[in-house]
C-alpha positions as CSV (number, residue, x, y, z in Angstrom):
1,X,0.0,0.0,0.0
2,X,2.8,2.4,0.9
3,X,4.6,1.8,-2.4
4,X,1.5,2.6,-4.4
5,X,1.0,5.8,-2.4
6,X,4.6,6.8,-3.0
7,X,4.3,6.1,-6.7
8,X,1.2,8.2,-7.0
9,X,2.9,11.0,-5.1
10,X,6.0,10.8,-7.3
11,X,3.8,10.9,-10.4
12,X,2.0,14.0,-9.1
13,X,5.2,15.8,-8.3
14,X,6.7,14.9,-11.7
15,X,3.5,16.3,-13.4
16,X,4.1,19.6,-11.5
17,X,7.8,19.7,-12.4
18,X,7.0,19.1,-16.1
19,X,4.7,22.2,-16.1
20,X,7.8,24.4,-15.8
21,X,6.1,26.5,-13.2
22,X,6.8,26.9,-9.5
23,X,3.5,28.3,-8.2
24,X,0.0,26.7,-8.3
25,X,-3.5,27.5,-7.1
26,X,-5.6,24.7,-5.7
27,X,-7.8,24.6,-8.9
28,X,-4.7,24.2,-11.0
29,X,-3.6,21.2,-9.0
30,X,-7.1,19.6,-9.0
31,X,-7.1,19.8,-12.8
32,X,-3.6,18.6,-13.3
33,X,-4.1,15.7,-10.9
34,X,-7.7,15.0,-12.0
35,X,-9.0,15.3,-8.5
36,X,-12.7,16.2,-8.2
37,X,-13.1,15.5,-4.5
38,X,-12.1,18.7,-2.7
39,X,-11.6,16.9,0.6
40,X,-9.2,14.4,-0.9
41,X,-7.3,17.3,-2.6
42,X,-7.2,19.3,0.7
43,X,-5.8,16.3,2.6
44,X,-3.3,15.5,-0.1
45,X,-2.0,19.1,-0.2
46,X,-1.8,19.1,3.6
47,X,0.3,15.9,3.6
48,X,2.6,17.2,0.8
49,X,3.2,20.4,2.7
50,X,4.0,18.4,5.9
51,X,6.3,16.1,3.9
52,X,8.1,19.1,2.4
53,X,7.1,18.3,-1.2
54,X,5.1,21.6,-1.5
55,X,5.2,24.9,0.3
56,X,2.0,26.7,1.3
57,X,2.1,30.4,0.3
58,X,-1.4,30.9,1.7
59,X,-4.6,29.0,1.6
60,X,-5.2,27.7,-1.9
61,X,-1.8,28.9,-3.2
62,X,1.3,26.5,-3.2
63,X,4.8,26.4,-4.5
64,X,7.4,23.7,-5.4
65,X,10.1,25.8,-3.7
66,X,10.3,28.1,-0.7
67,X,8.8,31.5,-1.2
68,X,12.2,33.2,-0.6
69,X,13.5,31.5,-3.8
70,X,10.8,32.9,-6.1
71,X,10.8,36.3,-7.8
72,X,8.3,38.5,-5.9
73,X,7.0,39.9,-9.2
74,X,6.0,36.4,-10.3
75,X,4.4,35.7,-6.9
76,X,2.4,38.9,-7.2
77,X,1.2,38.2,-10.8
78,X,0.2,34.6,-9.9
79,X,-1.5,35.7,-6.7
80,X,-3.7,38.2,-8.6
81,X,-4.7,35.1,-10.6
82,X,-6.2,36.9,-13.6
83,X,-4.9,39.0,-16.4
84,X,-2.5,41.7,-15.1
85,X,0.8,43.3,-15.9
86,X,3.5,45.0,-13.9
87,X,3.4,48.8,-14.4
88,X,3.1,52.3,-12.9
89,X,5.4,52.9,-9.9
90,X,7.4,49.7,-10.1
91,X,8.4,50.1,-13.7
92,X,8.9,53.8,-13.4
93,X,11.1,53.4,-10.3
94,X,13.2,50.7,-12.1
95,X,13.7,53.0,-15.0
96,X,14.5,56.2,-13.0
97,X,11.3,58.1,-13.7
98,X,10.5,58.0,-10.0
99,X,13.3,58.6,-7.5
100,X,11.5,57.9,-4.2
101,X,11.4,54.4,-2.8
102,X,8.3,52.4,-3.4
103,X,7.6,49.7,-0.8
104,X,5.2,47.7,-3.0
105,X,5.0,46.1,-6.4
106,X,2.4,47.7,-8.7
107,X,0.3,45.9,-11.2
108,X,-2.6,46.9,-13.4
109,X,-5.5,44.5,-13.6
110,X,-9.2,44.1,-13.6
111,X,-9.5,44.5,-9.8
112,X,-8.2,46.9,-7.3
113,X,-6.2,45.0,-4.7
114,X,-3.7,45.4,-1.9
115,X,-2.1,42.4,-0.3
116,X,1.1,41.1,1.3
117,X,2.9,37.8,0.8
118,X,5.9,37.1,2.9
119,X,7.9,40.3,3.1
120,X,6.5,41.7,-0.1
121,X,3.6,44.2,-0.6
122,X,1.6,44.3,-3.7
123,X,-0.9,46.7,-5.3
124,X,-3.1,46.2,-8.3
125,X,-4.9,49.2,-9.9
126,X,-8.2,48.5,-11.6
127,X,-8.1,49.4,-15.3
128,X,-11.1,49.3,-17.7
129,X,-10.9,46.2,-20.0
130,X,-10.8,48.3,-23.1
131,X,-7.4,49.6,-22.0
132,X,-6.2,46.6,-20.0
133,X,-6.3,44.1,-22.8
134,X,-4.6,46.4,-25.3
135,X,-1.2,44.8,-25.8
136,X,0.5,48.0,-26.9
137,X,3.7,48.4,-24.8
138,X,3.2,45.2,-22.7
139,X,5.9,42.6,-23.0
140,X,6.3,39.0,-21.6
141,X,9.4,38.6,-19.5
142,X,10.2,35.5,-17.3
143,X,6.5,34.5,-17.4
144,X,5.2,37.9,-16.3
145,X,3.6,40.6,-18.4
146,X,5.5,43.9,-17.9
147,X,4.8,47.4,-19.2
148,X,7.5,49.2,-21.2
149,X,8.4,52.6,-19.6
150,X,6.2,54.4,-22.1
151,X,3.2,52.2,-21.3
152,X,3.9,52.6,-17.6
153,X,3.9,56.4,-18.0
154,X,0.6,56.3,-20.0
155,X,-0.9,54.1,-17.3
156,X,0.2,56.4,-14.5
157,X,-1.1,59.5,-16.4
158,X,-4.5,57.7,-16.9
159,X,-4.7,57.2,-13.1
160,X,-3.3,60.6,-12.2
161,X,-2.9,63.1,-15.1
162,X,-0.9,65.5,-12.9
163,X,1.7,62.9,-11.7
164,X,5.2,64.3,-11.3
165,X,8.0,62.4,-13.0
166,X,11.7,62.9,-12.0
167,X,13.1,62.3,-15.5
168,X,12.6,64.1,-18.8
169,X,9.7,62.6,-20.9
170,X,9.4,62.5,-24.7
171,X,5.8,63.8,-24.7
172,X,5.3,63.1,-28.4
173,X,6.1,59.4,-27.8
174,X,3.7,59.3,-24.9
175,X,0.8,60.9,-26.8
176,X,1.4,58.5,-29.7
177,X,1.2,55.5,-27.3
178,X,-1.9,57.0,-25.6
179,X,-3.6,57.2,-29.0
180,X,-2.7,53.5,-29.7
181,X,-4.1,52.4,-26.3
182,X,-7.1,54.7,-26.6
183,X,-6.3,56.7,-23.5
184,X,-7.3,60.4,-23.2
185,X,-4.3,62.5,-24.4
186,X,-2.2,64.3,-21.9
187,X,-2.2,68.0,-22.5
188,X,1.1,68.7,-20.6
189,X,4.2,69.9,-22.5
190,X,2.4,70.5,-25.8
């Protein structure tokens, strides 16, 4: 009996490893392992966490590796668990357009959220779907969608048209991108 249980466990962990992902929600695991019984899944996950095969990030959210070994941007994007991309303060800080420290990672998505996982704080700004799903200036890097600096500026101006930037901006480029996204045009520096 123990050998069969060990074989099933090994098969499940191999299936996870083949996915080339480190973070999973309970529904992902239920689908991957073809488990319809929620109680069986819950008990299985509890045992895997106790045995050190999985790490619980929070209820319904698990990882193959300790949370400290995962890029916090990936954790935030996966925690939001719907279409989103890294933008606004985080991208602008990384690119030198904001000089003050930002103590949270900022995403743009279909819901407004604030949450903390481990030592990391996250914020998601709600953006209307007609802008959110426009791919202009959004790139895929390491499994996470990330805004280019121009898209991040456009997003920030959408949320706050009077936002102050600490670096010179090419306003012609920004207005061109705003047109492509469908955002209202910024009237500054005409």
